C-alpha positions, 0 to 999 in steps of 0.5 A, a space after each residue: 104863742 101859736 106860730 102863724 101857719 103862713 110864716 114860711 110863705 111870708 119869708 119866701 113871698 111877703 107880697 102873697 101874704 100881704 094879699 091874703 091879709 088884705 082878703 082876710 080884712 075884706 072878708 071879716 069886716 063888719 058889714 051886712 053880716 057881723 064879724 061874729 057871723 062871718 067867723 061862724 060861717 067860716 068855721 062851718 066851711 072849715 069843718 066841712 073841709 076837715 080843716 082842724 087847725 082852721 076850725 080851732 082858730 075860727 072858733 077862738 075868733 068867733 068866741 072873741 067876737 061874741 059867739 057862744 058855745 051853743 052857736 058854734 055847736 049849731 054851726 057844726 050841726 049844719 056842717 054835718 047836714 051838708 058835709 057828713 060826719 067827717 066834719 064832726 070828727 074834725 071839729 071834735 079834735 079841733 075843739 078838744 080843750 077849747 071850752 
């Protein structure tokens, strides 16, 4: 099992992690945008920021919520247009072996 990246902070400040979890629930509940769409948006943002672990985690969540490989790759095209090639290098490393 993959270790939660907030485990150390949770041990030190559980209240902060509870607040982060509350924000995650607020952000990713189904609303005007589906949960799948929200994970795709977040994936594009993480790709733009070069956050490899985030890209991989969000791609898994997007797939779990009904996204296709093609939808994920189109999100990466948008991230590339907005942020440049660094987003694609990070995504390539993050998605290696996922599909």
